[in-house]
N, C-alpha and C positions, 0 to 999 in steps of 0.2 A: 503495499501502501505505499502511495503516495505520500506524502506528510502533505495536511492542508493548509493553507491558504490563509486559511477564517474556522473556526469555531468560533457553534450556537447553539446555544446553551440557551431551554427550555426548561419555566418553572414548571414540574412534576410534582409540587406541593407536600411531596412524603415528612413525613416528621419520624422516624426513628422506618419502623414497617408499613404503616398508615400512610395515607395519602387524607392529610386531614388539612391541610390547607385552602384554598379559596379560585387557585389556580385553573386547577385541575375542574375547578368545580365550574369557569369558566370553557371549558372549551380544550386548554393550554393542548393538548395532548395528538384533539383532533390540527394541529400546526405541525407536528413534527414531521406524515409524509407532507402534504402540501413543498412543506419545504425542502424536503426531499427531493421532493418532486421534479419541483421549481428549478433547484439549485443545479440537476443536472442538464434542465429542459436547456435552461439558461448557459450553462457550462465554466459555473462556479466550482472551483475545488475549495468545499469547505465540505466542515463534518458537525453533524447536524449530535447532542445529547442533552439527555432530560437531565437535569436534576433534582434534589431537597427541596424542600421549601426554602427559599431565599428570603424570607418574610419581610418582605412586599404584596401580601396580599391582598391590602386595597387597595394597588394599582396594577394588578396581573388582569389579565396574563401577563408572561413581566422575560421576555428575552434577550440576554445578551450576546454579543459581538466579538468574536477577539481576533487579533491580536487592536482592532481599536480603540475595547475597552468601552462599546457605548452599551447603555443601560437601558432599554424601553419597556414601556408602561401602555398598557388596555389596548396590547396585539391578541384584536379580538376578529380570527379568521384573514382574507385570506387579498382582500386588499388591504392590510395592517404591512402582511410578512412579505407583500409588492412592491407596499412603500419604500420597506429597509433596506430589500433589494437589490430594489432601483437605486438607490439612495448608495448603496455598498458597491455598485455594478459604478456607478458616478465619482468615489472618491469620496463620498459626504456620509455627513448622517440625517434619517431619517427625521428631522428636528420636531417635526407634529406628533408624537410617538416620543421620542426622549426625553428619560430621566430623571429631571438634572439636579 
């Protein structure tokens, strides 16, 4: 496997062994297959990983993009993912979702 240029983390709300946070209740896991499909379609060399609770439940779903270090909030659905990936391709941040 080639080292990815980007690593995208999606909050899966796990605290210990149980999904207790709000991101998973806000359908964060539904973002993963769409992200992976879009990354492949766009030819972006990135890895998608789910995480434990990021403790930003009120801001969720939360997505983090590294190495840029962009933390995104309210990533609910394909439109938000598309905005983030469009910005990633342009070398920018998707400011409308950026967590300050």
